[in-house]
DSSP file (Angstrom, degrees, kcal/mol; ACC not computed):
  #  RESIDUE AA STRUCTURE BP1 BP2  ACC     N-H-->O    O-->H-N    N-H-->O    O-->H-N    TCO  KAPPA ALPHA  PHI   PSI    X-CA   Y-CA   Z-CA
    1    1 A M              0   0    0      0, 0.0     2,-0.2     0, 0.0     0, 0.0   0.000 360.0 360.0 360.0 134.2   -4.5   26.0  -26.3
    2    2 A K        -     0   0    0      1,-0.1     2,-0.1     2,-0.0     0, 0.0  -0.454 360.0-129.7 -75.7 142.7   -4.5   22.3  -25.6
    3    3 A T     >  -     0   0    0     -2,-0.2     4,-2.0     1,-0.1     5,-0.2  -0.410  27.1-107.4 -81.1 166.9   -3.9   19.8  -28.4
    4    4 A K  H  > S+     0   0    0      1,-0.2     4,-2.2     2,-0.2     5,-0.2   0.893 121.8  53.0 -60.6 -40.1   -6.2   16.9  -29.0
    5    5 A Q  H  > S+     0   0    0      1,-0.2     4,-2.8     2,-0.2    -1,-0.2   0.891 106.5  51.9 -64.7 -40.0   -3.5   14.6  -27.6
    6    6 A Q  H  > S+     0   0    0      2,-0.2     4,-2.7     1,-0.2    -1,-0.2   0.907 110.4  48.6 -62.4 -41.1   -3.2   16.6  -24.4
    7    7 A K  H  X S+     0   0    0     -4,-2.0     4,-2.3     2,-0.2    -2,-0.2   0.905 112.4  48.3 -64.5 -41.4   -6.9   16.4  -23.9
    8    8 A I  H  X S+     0   0    0     -4,-2.2     4,-2.4     2,-0.2    -2,-0.2   0.921 112.9  48.2 -63.9 -44.4   -6.9   12.7  -24.5
    9    9 A T  H  X S+     0   0    0     -4,-2.8     4,-2.5     2,-0.2    -2,-0.2   0.919 111.4  49.4 -64.1 -44.1   -4.0   12.2  -22.1
   10   10 A E  H  X S+     0   0    0     -4,-2.7     4,-2.2     1,-0.2    -1,-0.2   0.912 112.1  48.8 -60.8 -42.2   -5.6   14.3  -19.4
   11   11 A S  H  X S+     0   0    0     -4,-2.3     4,-2.5     1,-0.2    -1,-0.2   0.895 110.2  51.7 -63.7 -40.5   -8.8   12.3  -19.7
   12   12 A L  H  X S+     0   0    0     -4,-2.4     4,-2.7     2,-0.2    -2,-0.2   0.913 108.8  50.3 -62.3 -43.7   -6.8    9.1  -19.5
   13   13 A V  H  X S+     0   0    0     -4,-2.5     4,-2.5     2,-0.2    -2,-0.2   0.920 111.7  47.7 -62.2 -44.1   -5.1   10.2  -16.3
   14   14 A L  H  X S+     0   0    0     -4,-2.2     4,-2.3     2,-0.2    -1,-0.2   0.909 112.7  48.7 -64.8 -40.9   -8.4   11.1  -14.7
   15   15 A D  H  X S+     0   0    0     -4,-2.5     4,-2.5     2,-0.2    -2,-0.2   0.909 111.2  51.1 -62.7 -41.7  -10.0    7.8  -15.8
   16   16 A F  H  X S+     0   0    0     -4,-2.7     4,-2.6     2,-0.2    -2,-0.2   0.924 111.1  46.9 -61.5 -46.0   -6.9    6.0  -14.4
   17   17 A L  H  X S+     0   0    0     -4,-2.5     4,-2.1     2,-0.2    -1,-0.2   0.874 111.5  51.4 -66.2 -37.2   -7.2    7.7  -11.1
   18   18 A D  H  X S+     0   0    0     -4,-2.3     4,-2.0     2,-0.2    -2,-0.2   0.925 111.8  47.1 -63.0 -44.3  -10.9    7.0  -10.9
   19   19 A A  H  X S+     0   0    0     -4,-2.5     4,-2.4     1,-0.2    -2,-0.2   0.905 111.0  51.4 -64.0 -42.1  -10.3    3.3  -11.6
   20   20 A A  H  X S+     0   0    0     -4,-2.6     4,-2.6     1,-0.2    -1,-0.2   0.884 108.5  52.2 -62.3 -38.3   -7.5    3.2   -9.0
   21   21 A S  H  X S+     0   0    0     -4,-2.1     4,-2.4     2,-0.2    -1,-0.2   0.892 108.9  49.8 -65.0 -40.0   -9.9    4.8   -6.5
   22   22 A V  H  X S+     0   0    0     -4,-2.0     4,-2.3     2,-0.2    -2,-0.2   0.926 112.1  47.9 -63.7 -44.6  -12.5    2.1   -7.2
   23   23 A V  H  X S+     0   0    0     -4,-2.4     4,-2.5     1,-0.2     5,-0.2   0.923 112.1  49.6 -61.9 -44.6   -9.9   -0.6   -6.7
   24   24 A E  H  X S+     0   0    0     -4,-2.6     4,-2.9     1,-0.2    -2,-0.2   0.908 111.1  48.6 -63.1 -42.3   -8.7    0.9   -3.5
   25   25 A R  H  X S+     0   0    0     -4,-2.4     4,-2.6     2,-0.2    -1,-0.2   0.900 111.2  50.9 -64.2 -39.7  -12.3    1.2   -2.1
   26   26 A R  H  X S+     0   0    0     -4,-2.3     4,-2.3     2,-0.2    -2,-0.2   0.929 114.3  43.4 -63.2 -44.9  -13.0   -2.4   -3.0
   27   27 A L  H  X S+     0   0    0     -4,-2.5     4,-2.8     2,-0.2     5,-0.3   0.911 112.6  52.8 -66.2 -42.4   -9.8   -3.6   -1.3
   28   28 A D  H  X S+     0   0    0     -4,-2.9     4,-2.5    -5,-0.2     5,-0.2   0.923 111.6  46.2 -59.1 -45.3  -10.5   -1.3    1.7
   29   29 A G  H  X S+     0   0    0     -4,-2.6     4,-2.3     2,-0.2     5,-0.2   0.924 114.1  46.9 -64.0 -45.9  -14.0   -2.7    2.1
   30   30 A A  H  X S+     0   0    0     -4,-2.3     4,-2.0     2,-0.2     5,-0.3   0.913 116.3  44.4 -64.2 -43.4  -12.9   -6.4    1.7
   31   31 A L  H  X>S+     0   0    0     -4,-2.8     4,-2.7     2,-0.2     6,-1.1   0.906 115.8  45.8 -69.5 -42.1  -10.0   -6.0    4.2
   32   32 A S  H  X5S+     0   0    0     -4,-2.5     4,-0.6    -5,-0.3    -2,-0.2   0.877 114.4  48.8 -71.3 -34.9  -11.9   -4.1    6.8
   33   33 A Y  H  <5S+     0   0    0     -4,-2.3    -2,-0.2    -5,-0.2    -1,-0.2   0.909 125.3  26.3 -69.6 -42.2  -14.9   -6.4    6.6
   34   34 A T  H  <5S+     0   0    0     -4,-2.0    -2,-0.2    -5,-0.2    -3,-0.2   0.816 139.4  17.9 -94.5 -32.4  -12.9   -9.6    6.9
   35   35 A R  H  <5S-     0   0    0     -4,-2.7    -3,-0.2    -5,-0.3    -2,-0.1   0.467  93.2-121.2-121.9  -5.2   -9.7   -8.6    8.8
   36   36 A G  S  <<S+     0   0    0     -5,-0.9     2,-0.3    -4,-0.6    -4,-0.3   0.708  74.7 110.0  74.3  19.6  -10.5   -5.3   10.4
   37   37 A I        -     0   0    0     -6,-1.1    -1,-0.3    -9,-0.1    -2,-0.2  -0.914  63.7-122.5-125.3 155.6   -7.7   -3.4    8.7
   38   38 A S     >  -     0   0    0     -2,-0.3     4,-2.3    -7,-0.1     5,-0.1  -0.404  31.2-107.4 -85.6 168.4   -7.8   -0.7    6.0
   39   39 A F  H  > S+     0   0    0      2,-0.2     4,-2.4     1,-0.2     5,-0.2   0.876 122.1  54.8 -63.3 -36.9   -6.0   -1.0    2.7
   40   40 A S  H  > S+     0   0    0      2,-0.2     4,-2.0     1,-0.2    -1,-0.2   0.908 108.3  48.0 -62.4 -42.0   -3.5    1.6    4.0
   41   41 A E  H  > S+     0   0    0      2,-0.2     4,-2.7     1,-0.2    -2,-0.2   0.897 109.6  53.3 -65.9 -39.2   -2.8   -0.5    7.0
   42   42 A F  H  X S+     0   0    0     -4,-2.3     4,-2.6     1,-0.2    -2,-0.2   0.928 108.6  49.5 -58.2 -45.7   -2.4   -3.6    4.8
   43   43 A R  H  X S+     0   0    0     -4,-2.4     4,-2.4     1,-0.2    -1,-0.2   0.880 110.6  50.4 -63.0 -38.0    0.2   -1.7    2.7
   44   44 A L  H  X S+     0   0    0     -4,-2.0     4,-2.5     2,-0.2    -2,-0.2   0.935 111.5  47.4 -64.7 -46.3    2.1   -0.7    5.9
   45   45 A L  H  X S+     0   0    0     -4,-2.7     4,-2.2     1,-0.2    -2,-0.2   0.917 113.3  49.0 -60.2 -43.3    2.2   -4.3    7.1
   46   46 A R  H  X S+     0   0    0     -4,-2.6     4,-1.7     2,-0.2    -1,-0.2   0.901 110.6  49.9 -64.3 -41.8    3.3   -5.5    3.7
   47   47 A T  H  X S+     0   0    0     -4,-2.4     4,-0.9     1,-0.2    -1,-0.2   0.901 110.4  50.4 -64.1 -41.2    6.1   -2.8    3.6
   48   48 A L  H  < S+     0   0    0     -4,-2.5     3,-0.5     1,-0.2    53,-0.2   0.898 109.0  52.1 -62.9 -39.9    7.3   -3.8    7.0
   49   49 A A  H  < S+     0   0    0     -4,-2.2    -1,-0.2     1,-0.2    -2,-0.2   0.839 113.9  43.1 -65.8 -32.6    7.4   -7.5    6.0
   50   50 A L  H  < S+     0   0    0     -4,-1.7    -1,-0.2    -5,-0.2    -2,-0.2   0.577 106.6  83.7 -87.4 -10.4    9.5   -6.6    3.0
   51   51 A G  S  < S-     0   0    0     -4,-0.9     2,-0.1    -3,-0.5     5,-0.1   0.095  94.3 -49.0 -84.1-166.0   11.7   -4.2    4.9
   52   52 A N    >   -     0   0    0      3,-0.3     3,-1.7     1,-0.1    -1,-0.2  -0.394  44.5-130.5 -66.9 137.3   14.8   -4.5    7.0
   53   53 A A  T 3  S+     0   0    0      1,-0.3    -1,-0.1    -2,-0.1     3,-0.1   0.790 108.6  57.4 -61.1 -28.1   14.6   -7.2    9.8
   54   54 A S  T 3  S-     0   0    0      1,-0.3    -1,-0.3    46,-0.1     2,-0.2   0.577 123.2 -90.1 -81.0  -7.8   15.8   -4.6   12.3
   55   55 A G    <   -     0   0    0     -3,-1.7     2,-0.4    -7,-0.1    -1,-0.3  -0.502  32.1 -99.4 123.3 168.7   12.9   -2.3   11.4
   56   56 A T  E     -A   99   0A   0     43,-2.2    43,-2.9    -2,-0.2    -8,-0.0  -0.986  32.4-118.9-129.6 136.5   11.8    0.5    9.1
   57   57 A S  E  >  -A   98   0A   0     -2,-0.4     4,-2.4    41,-0.2     5,-0.2  -0.342  23.1-119.6 -71.9 156.3   11.7    4.2    9.9
   58   58 A R  H  > S+     0   0    0     39,-0.7     4,-2.7    37,-0.3     5,-0.2   0.843 115.0  55.4 -64.6 -33.6    8.4    6.0    9.7
   59   59 A V  H  > S+     0   0    0     36,-0.3     4,-2.3     2,-0.2    -1,-0.2   0.923 109.3  46.1 -65.3 -43.9    9.8    8.3    7.0
   60   60 A D  H  > S+     0   0    0      2,-0.2     4,-2.2     1,-0.2    -2,-0.2   0.899 113.4  49.6 -65.9 -39.7   10.8    5.3    4.9
   61   61 A L  H  X S+     0   0    0     -4,-2.4     4,-2.0     2,-0.2     6,-0.2   0.929 110.2  51.1 -61.8 -44.9    7.3    3.8    5.5
   62   62 A A  H  X>S+     0   0    0     -4,-2.7     5,-1.6     1,-0.2     4,-1.4   0.919 111.1  47.8 -59.1 -44.8    5.7    7.0    4.5
   63   63 A H  H  <5S+     0   0    0     -4,-2.3    -1,-0.2     1,-0.2    -2,-0.2   0.898 111.4  51.2 -63.0 -40.7    7.7    7.3    1.3
   64   64 A A  H  <5S+     0   0    0     -4,-2.2    -1,-0.2     1,-0.2    -2,-0.2   0.833 120.9  30.9 -68.8 -33.8    6.9    3.6    0.4
   65   65 A V  H  <5S-     0   0    0     -4,-2.0    -1,-0.2    -5,-0.1    -2,-0.2   0.423 108.6-111.5-110.4   1.3    3.1    3.9    0.9
   66   66 A G  T  <5S+     0   0    0     -4,-1.4     2,-0.2     1,-0.3    -3,-0.2   0.812  75.3 119.6  77.0  30.4    2.5    7.5   -0.1
   67   67 A L      < -     0   0    0     -5,-1.6    -1,-0.3    -6,-0.2    -2,-0.1  -0.725  67.4-101.1-115.3 170.3    1.5    8.9    3.4
   68   68 A T     >  -     0   0    0     -2,-0.2     4,-2.2     1,-0.1     5,-0.2  -0.571  34.8-112.5 -83.3 156.9    3.0   11.5    5.6
   69   69 A P  H  > S+     0   0    0      0, 0.0     4,-2.3     0, 0.0     5,-0.1   0.874 120.0  52.3 -56.6 -36.8    5.2   10.4    8.5
   70   70 A S  H  > S+     0   0    0      2,-0.2     4,-2.3     1,-0.2     5,-0.1   0.875 107.7  51.2 -69.2 -34.7    2.6   11.7   10.9
   71   71 A A  H  > S+     0   0    0      2,-0.2     4,-2.2     1,-0.2    -1,-0.2   0.876 109.5  51.1 -66.7 -36.5   -0.1    9.7    9.1
   72   72 A V  H  X S+     0   0    0     -4,-2.2     4,-2.5     2,-0.2    -2,-0.2   0.927 109.2  50.4 -64.6 -44.5    2.1    6.6    9.4
   73   73 A T  H  X S+     0   0    0     -4,-2.3     4,-1.8     1,-0.2    -2,-0.2   0.930 111.6  47.9 -58.6 -46.8    2.5    7.2   13.1
   74   74 A R  H  < S+     0   0    0     -4,-2.3    -1,-0.2     1,-0.2    -2,-0.2   0.875 113.8  47.6 -62.3 -37.8   -1.3    7.6   13.6
   75   75 A A  H  X S+     0   0    0     -4,-2.2     4,-0.8     1,-0.2    -1,-0.2   0.853 111.9  49.5 -72.4 -34.8   -1.9    4.4   11.6
   76   76 A L  H  X S+     0   0    0     -4,-2.5     4,-2.5     1,-0.2     5,-0.2   0.806  94.5  74.0 -76.0 -29.2    0.8    2.4   13.5
   77   77 A K  H  X S+     0   0    0     -4,-1.8     4,-2.2     1,-0.2    -1,-0.2   0.926 100.7  40.2 -53.6 -54.0   -0.5    3.3   17.0
   78   78 A P  H  > S+     0   0    0      0, 0.0     4,-1.8     0, 0.0    -1,-0.2   0.878 115.1  52.8 -66.2 -33.4   -3.6    1.1   17.0
   79   79 A M  H  <>S+     0   0    0     -4,-0.8     5,-2.8     1,-0.2     6,-1.0   0.842 109.1  50.4 -68.0 -31.3   -1.7   -1.7   15.2
   80   80 A E  H ><5S+     0   0    0     -4,-2.5     3,-1.1     4,-0.2    -1,-0.2   0.913 108.7  51.1 -70.1 -42.6    0.9   -1.5   17.9
   81   81 A K  H 3<5S+     0   0    0     -4,-2.2    -2,-0.2     1,-0.3    -1,-0.2   0.833 109.9  50.8 -62.8 -31.8   -1.7   -1.7   20.7
   82   82 A L  T 3<5S-     0   0    0     -4,-1.8    -1,-0.3    -5,-0.2    -2,-0.2   0.500 119.2-112.5 -84.7  -4.4   -3.2   -4.8   19.0
   83   83 A G  T < 5S+     0   0    0     -3,-1.1    22,-0.4    -4,-0.3    21,-0.4   0.673  87.2 112.7  86.0  17.8    0.2   -6.4   18.9
   84   84 A Y  S   <S+     0   0    0     -5,-2.8    18,-2.1    20,-0.2     2,-0.3   0.714  81.0  27.7 -91.0 -23.4    0.8   -6.4   15.1
   85   85 A V  E     -B  101   0A   0     -6,-1.0     2,-0.3    16,-0.2    -2,-0.3  -0.971  65.5-161.7-137.0 147.4    3.6   -3.9   15.1
   86   86 A Q  E     -B  100   0A   0     14,-2.6    14,-2.9    -2,-0.3     2,-0.5  -0.958  14.2-135.0-128.9 153.8    6.3   -3.0   17.6
   87   87 A T  E     -B   99   0A   0     -2,-0.3     2,-0.7    12,-0.2    12,-0.2  -0.913   5.1-156.4-110.5 131.8    8.5    0.1   17.9
   88   88 A V  E     -B   98   0A   0     10,-3.3    10,-2.7    -2,-0.5     2,-0.1  -0.929  25.2-141.0-104.5 111.1   12.2    0.0   18.6
   89   89 A S        -     0   0    0     -2,-0.7     2,-0.6     8,-0.2     5,-0.1  -0.395   3.3-134.2 -77.4 147.6   13.1    3.4   20.0
   90   90 A N        -     0   0    0      3,-0.3     6,-0.2     1,-0.1     7,-0.1  -0.902  12.4-147.6 -97.2 122.8   16.3    5.2   19.2
   91   91 A E  S    S+     0   0    0     -2,-0.6     3,-0.2     1,-0.2    -1,-0.1   0.815  94.8  42.2 -63.3 -31.1   17.7    6.5   22.5
   92   92 A R  S    S+     0   0    0      1,-0.3     2,-0.4    -3,-0.1    -1,-0.2   0.853 126.8  19.3 -84.5 -36.4   19.2    9.6   20.9
   93   93 A D    >   -     0   0    0      1,-0.1     3,-1.9     3,-0.0    -3,-0.3  -0.918  55.0-160.4-144.8 110.7   16.3   10.7   18.6
   94   94 A A  G >  S+     0   0    0     -2,-0.4     3,-1.5     1,-0.3    -1,-0.1   0.772  93.5  66.3 -61.9 -26.0   12.7    9.6   19.0
   95   95 A R  G 3  S+     0   0    0      1,-0.3   -37,-0.3    -6,-0.1    -1,-0.3   0.704  95.8  58.4 -68.0 -17.1   12.1   10.5   15.3
   96   96 A Q  G <  S+     0   0    0     -3,-1.9    -1,-0.3    -6,-0.2    -2,-0.2   0.213  75.7 132.6 -98.2  14.5   14.5    7.7   14.3
   97   97 A S    <   -     0   0    0     -3,-1.5   -39,-0.7    -7,-0.1     2,-0.4  -0.301  49.9-133.2 -64.8 153.3   12.5    4.9   16.0
   98   98 A L  E     -AB  57  88A   0    -10,-2.7   -10,-3.3   -41,-0.2     2,-0.4  -0.863   5.7-140.7-113.3 143.2   11.9    1.9   13.8
   99   99 A A  E     -AB  56  87A   0    -43,-2.9   -43,-2.2    -2,-0.4     2,-0.3  -0.843  20.6-172.9-101.7 139.6    8.7   -0.1   13.3
  100  100 A Q  E     - B   0  86A   0    -14,-2.9   -14,-2.6    -2,-0.4     2,-0.4  -0.955  25.7-117.1-130.2 149.5    8.8   -3.9   13.1
  101  101 A L  E     - B   0  85A   0     -2,-0.3   -16,-0.2   -53,-0.2     2,-0.1  -0.699  30.9-145.9 -81.5 133.9    6.2   -6.5   12.3
  102  102 A T     >  -     0   0    0    -18,-2.1     4,-2.1    -2,-0.4     5,-0.1  -0.393  31.1 -99.2 -89.4 174.4    5.4   -8.9   15.1
  103  103 A D  H  > S+     0   0    0      1,-0.2     4,-2.0     2,-0.2     5,-0.1   0.902 128.1  51.9 -60.0 -40.3    4.5  -12.6   14.8
  104  104 A G  H  > S+     0   0    0    -21,-0.4     4,-2.4     1,-0.2    -1,-0.2   0.874 107.5  52.6 -63.0 -37.1    0.9  -11.6   15.2
  105  105 A G  H  > S+     0   0    0    -22,-0.4     4,-2.7   -21,-0.2    -1,-0.2   0.865 106.8  52.6 -65.2 -37.2    1.4   -9.0   12.4
  106  106 A R  H  X S+     0   0    0     -4,-2.1     4,-2.4     2,-0.2    -2,-0.2   0.897 109.9  48.3 -65.9 -39.9    2.8  -11.7   10.1
  107  107 A V  H  X S+     0   0    0     -4,-2.0     4,-2.3     2,-0.2    -2,-0.2   0.939 113.1  47.7 -64.7 -46.7   -0.2  -13.9   10.7
  108  108 A L  H  X S+     0   0    0     -4,-2.4     4,-2.9     1,-0.2    -2,-0.2   0.923 111.9  50.6 -59.0 -45.1   -2.6  -10.9   10.1
  109  109 A L  H  X S+     0   0    0     -4,-2.7     4,-2.7     2,-0.2    -1,-0.2   0.911 108.5  51.3 -61.4 -43.2   -0.7  -10.0    6.9
  110  110 A K  H  X S+     0   0    0     -4,-2.4     4,-1.4     2,-0.2    -1,-0.2   0.933 113.4  45.0 -61.1 -44.7   -0.8  -13.6    5.6
  111  111 A D  H  X S+     0   0    0     -4,-2.3     4,-1.7     1,-0.2    -2,-0.2   0.919 113.6  50.1 -62.3 -44.0   -4.6  -13.7    6.1
  112  112 A A  H  X S+     0   0    0     -4,-2.9     4,-2.8     1,-0.2    -2,-0.2   0.847 105.0  57.3 -65.8 -34.5   -5.0  -10.2    4.6
  113  113 A E  H  X S+     0   0    0     -4,-2.7     4,-2.6     2,-0.2    -1,-0.2   0.860 104.6  53.1 -64.7 -33.7   -2.9  -11.3    1.5
  114  114 A G  H  X S+     0   0    0     -4,-1.4     4,-2.8    -3,-0.2    -2,-0.2   0.917 110.3  46.5 -64.1 -43.3   -5.5  -14.1    1.0
  115  115 A V  H  X S+     0   0    0     -4,-1.7     4,-2.4     2,-0.2    -2,-0.2   0.920 111.8  51.8 -62.9 -44.2   -8.3  -11.5    1.1
  116  116 A F  H  X S+     0   0    0     -4,-2.8     4,-1.1     2,-0.2    -2,-0.2   0.935 112.5  45.7 -56.6 -48.5   -6.3   -9.3   -1.3
  117  117 A H  H >X S+     0   0    0     -4,-2.6     3,-0.7     1,-0.2     4,-0.6   0.933 112.8  49.4 -61.9 -48.5   -5.8  -12.2   -3.7
  118  118 A D  H >< S+     0   0    0     -4,-2.8     3,-0.9     1,-0.2     4,-0.5   0.853 105.1  58.6 -61.8 -35.3   -9.5  -13.3   -3.5
  119  119 A T  H 3< S+     0   0    0     -4,-2.4     3,-0.4     1,-0.2    -1,-0.2   0.829 107.3  47.9 -63.3 -31.8  -10.7   -9.7   -4.1
  120  120 A F  H X< S+     0   0    0     -4,-1.1     3,-1.5    -3,-0.7     6,-0.3   0.520  84.4  90.3 -89.3  -5.1   -8.8   -9.7   -7.4
  121  121 A L  T << S+     0   0    0     -3,-0.9    -1,-0.2    -4,-0.6    -2,-0.1   0.868  96.4  38.4 -58.7 -35.2  -10.0  -13.1   -8.7
  122  122 A S  T 3  S+     0   0    0     -4,-0.5    -1,-0.3    -3,-0.4    -2,-0.1   0.302  91.8 121.4 -97.5   9.4  -13.0  -11.4  -10.4
  123  123 A S    X   -     0   0    0     -3,-1.5     3,-1.7     1,-0.1     4,-0.2  -0.468  68.3-131.4 -75.2 141.2  -11.0   -8.3  -11.5
  124  124 A P  G >  S+     0   0    0      0, 0.0     3,-1.6     0, 0.0     4,-0.2   0.736 105.1  73.0 -60.8 -20.8  -10.8   -7.5  -15.3
  125  125 A L  G >  S+     0   0    0      1,-0.3     3,-1.4     2,-0.2    -4,-0.1   0.787  85.0  65.7 -64.5 -25.2   -7.1   -7.1  -14.7
  126  126 A N  G <  S+     0   0    0     -3,-1.7    -1,-0.3    -6,-0.3    -5,-0.0   0.647  91.3  64.5 -69.5 -13.6   -6.9  -10.9  -14.4
  127  127 A E  G <  S+     0   0    0     -3,-1.6    -1,-0.2    -4,-0.2     2,-0.2   0.520  79.0 105.4 -87.4  -5.8   -8.0  -11.1  -18.1
  128  128 A L    <   -     0   0    0     -3,-1.4     2,-0.1    -4,-0.2    -3,-0.0  -0.501  69.1-130.3 -73.8 142.1   -4.8   -9.4  -19.3
  129  129 A N     >  -     0   0    0     -2,-0.2     4,-2.4     1,-0.1     3,-0.2  -0.384  32.9 -94.9 -83.5 172.6   -2.2  -11.6  -20.9
  130  130 A N  H  > S+     0   0    0      1,-0.2     4,-2.7     2,-0.2     5,-0.2   0.877 124.8  51.4 -57.9 -41.7    1.5  -11.6  -19.9
  131  131 A A  H  > S+     0   0    0      1,-0.2     4,-2.2     2,-0.2    -1,-0.2   0.896 111.2  48.0 -64.1 -39.9    2.5   -9.1  -22.6
  132  132 A E  H  > S+     0   0    0     -3,-0.2     4,-2.4     2,-0.2    -2,-0.2   0.897 112.0  49.5 -67.6 -40.2   -0.3   -6.7  -21.6
  133  133 A V  H  X S+     0   0    0     -4,-2.4     4,-2.9     2,-0.2    -2,-0.2   0.936 111.8  48.4 -62.9 -46.3    0.6   -7.0  -17.9
  134  134 A E  H  X S+     0   0    0     -4,-2.7     4,-2.2     1,-0.2    -2,-0.2   0.893 112.3  48.6 -62.5 -40.3    4.3   -6.3  -18.7
  135  135 A A  H  X S+     0   0    0     -4,-2.2     4,-2.1     2,-0.2    -1,-0.2   0.909 112.8  48.2 -65.6 -41.6    3.4   -3.3  -20.8
  136  136 A F  H  X S+     0   0    0     -4,-2.4     4,-2.3     1,-0.2    -2,-0.2   0.925 111.9  49.2 -64.1 -45.1    1.1   -1.9  -18.1
  137  137 A Q  H  X S+     0   0    0     -4,-2.9     4,-2.4     1,-0.2    -1,-0.2   0.884 108.9  53.5 -61.8 -39.0    3.7   -2.4  -15.5
  138  138 A A  H  X S+     0   0    0     -4,-2.2     4,-2.0     2,-0.2    -1,-0.2   0.913 109.6  47.8 -63.3 -42.6    6.3   -0.6  -17.6
  139  139 A R  H  X S+     0   0    0     -4,-2.1     4,-2.0     2,-0.2    -2,-0.2   0.903 111.1  50.9 -65.3 -40.5    4.0    2.4  -18.1
  140  140 A L  H  X S+     0   0    0     -4,-2.3     4,-2.2     1,-0.2    -2,-0.2   0.907 108.7  51.8 -63.1 -40.5    3.3    2.5  -14.3
  141  141 A E  H  X S+     0   0    0     -4,-2.4     4,-1.8     1,-0.2    -1,-0.2   0.889 106.7  53.7 -63.2 -38.9    7.1    2.4  -13.6
  142  142 A E  H  X S+     0   0    0     -4,-2.0     4,-0.9     1,-0.2    -1,-0.2   0.918 108.6  49.6 -61.0 -42.5    7.6    5.3  -16.0
  143  143 A L  H >< S+     0   0    0     -4,-2.0     3,-0.6     1,-0.2    -2,-0.2   0.899 108.8  52.9 -63.0 -40.0    5.0    7.3  -14.0
  144  144 A R  H 3< S+     0   0    0     -4,-2.2    -1,-0.2     1,-0.2    -2,-0.2   0.851 106.9  52.4 -63.9 -34.5    6.7    6.5  -10.7
  145  145 A R  H 3<        0   0    0     -4,-1.8    -1,-0.2     1,-0.2    -2,-0.2   0.674 360.0 360.0 -78.0 -16.5   10.1    7.7  -12.0
  146  146 A Q    <<        0   0    0     -4,-0.9    -1,-0.2    -3,-0.6    -2,-0.1   0.495 360.0 360.0 -76.3 360.0    8.7   11.1  -13.1
């Protein structure tokens, strides 16, 4: 039998996931409307920009953004055709190819980061003070480590 605290915690987790879904849909809509990319593609571009200059493997990208390696491959293909991403092949093992951000990808990412920022200007999260933000970030980090 569940305790009252377990029920409250389960309800909190479901509310949190619902809120995260709303935020993701809002970002997805804003990015796709203004820059023609999805929120997942934005996260991939951002991860590539923060990654190794020689490139990032699809497995590492998948781990960083919460997708499968095959989903990353499917997402990168159109971005590669549009010149935002390039693939550096490994001669021995095609699974070990690396993805890199191109100059065009950097320009797109910079524009998309502006859209990302503007989308959050009206967010209730902007009303949190520094201590509340730090506490929230600490709790999120605890969830990531579990």
